[in-house]
N, C-alpha and C positions, 0 to 999 in steps of 0.2 A: 362658685371655688371658693376656698378660702383666704383672707391676708393676713399679713401683718406690716401696718404701716409706720415708718420711718422718717426722720429725715437725713440724708446724705451722709452727711457726719459722722452719725448711732452707727449707719451700713461700714464705711468707710472702716470703721473702729474695730467690728469683727470678723473681717474679711481675714481668710487664714492662707499662706503660703502660693497651695494648688490651688487657690483659687484664682478667679479673675483679678485682675492685678488694680489698685487703686488707678491709676491712671491711663489703663483701658479705660473704666468707668470715665472717668472726668474727660477725656475726648468722648464719649457720648453723650456726653453734655448733664453727667454728676456734679453738682457743689453740693458745700457743706448744707444750705438751704431747702435745697429742694426734696420734695413730698417723694419719697420714693413707697415701692409693696413689695413685698416677698408671696408669693404662693410657693404651696403645700409642697410643692414640685422643686422646687429652687428659684424658679425665674423670679429675677428681678423685672421690677415694670420702674419706668420715672415716669411722672404725670407730665406731660403737654399740655396745649392750651386746649389741642382737638382733643385730649384722650392717652391712654398709655401707653407706651412705649415699651418692649424688651429689651435690654441693654446687656445683659451674661445672668450669668447663674453662678448657684453654689455647690458644693458637695459635700457629701460628707453628713455628721453628725452636727446639721445645720439648727434645727427646729430649737433646743434649747438656747442656741449663741444668739438667735434672731429674738425669744422670746424677751432675753435678759437684755441685749443692746436697746430693746426699745422700750421697756418695760409693759407690755401687753401680751395681749394673746390674741389666736388666731380669733377671727370674725367672718 
């Protein structure tokens, strides 16, 4: 499976109103500096000490938004 990694601040900057809210992500443990990754299905995962946890998802035309916000391509 391919992912794009970014920090929490970059993820929050690209969210749209009909997606998971920044408040919900923060309650799930997202911070500005934590490491997150998005898969090609739009699942948002946050890095924990023991592994990755799914904390939400993106909708719609998210791939170009993810690439733009992170400055990366799918790997």
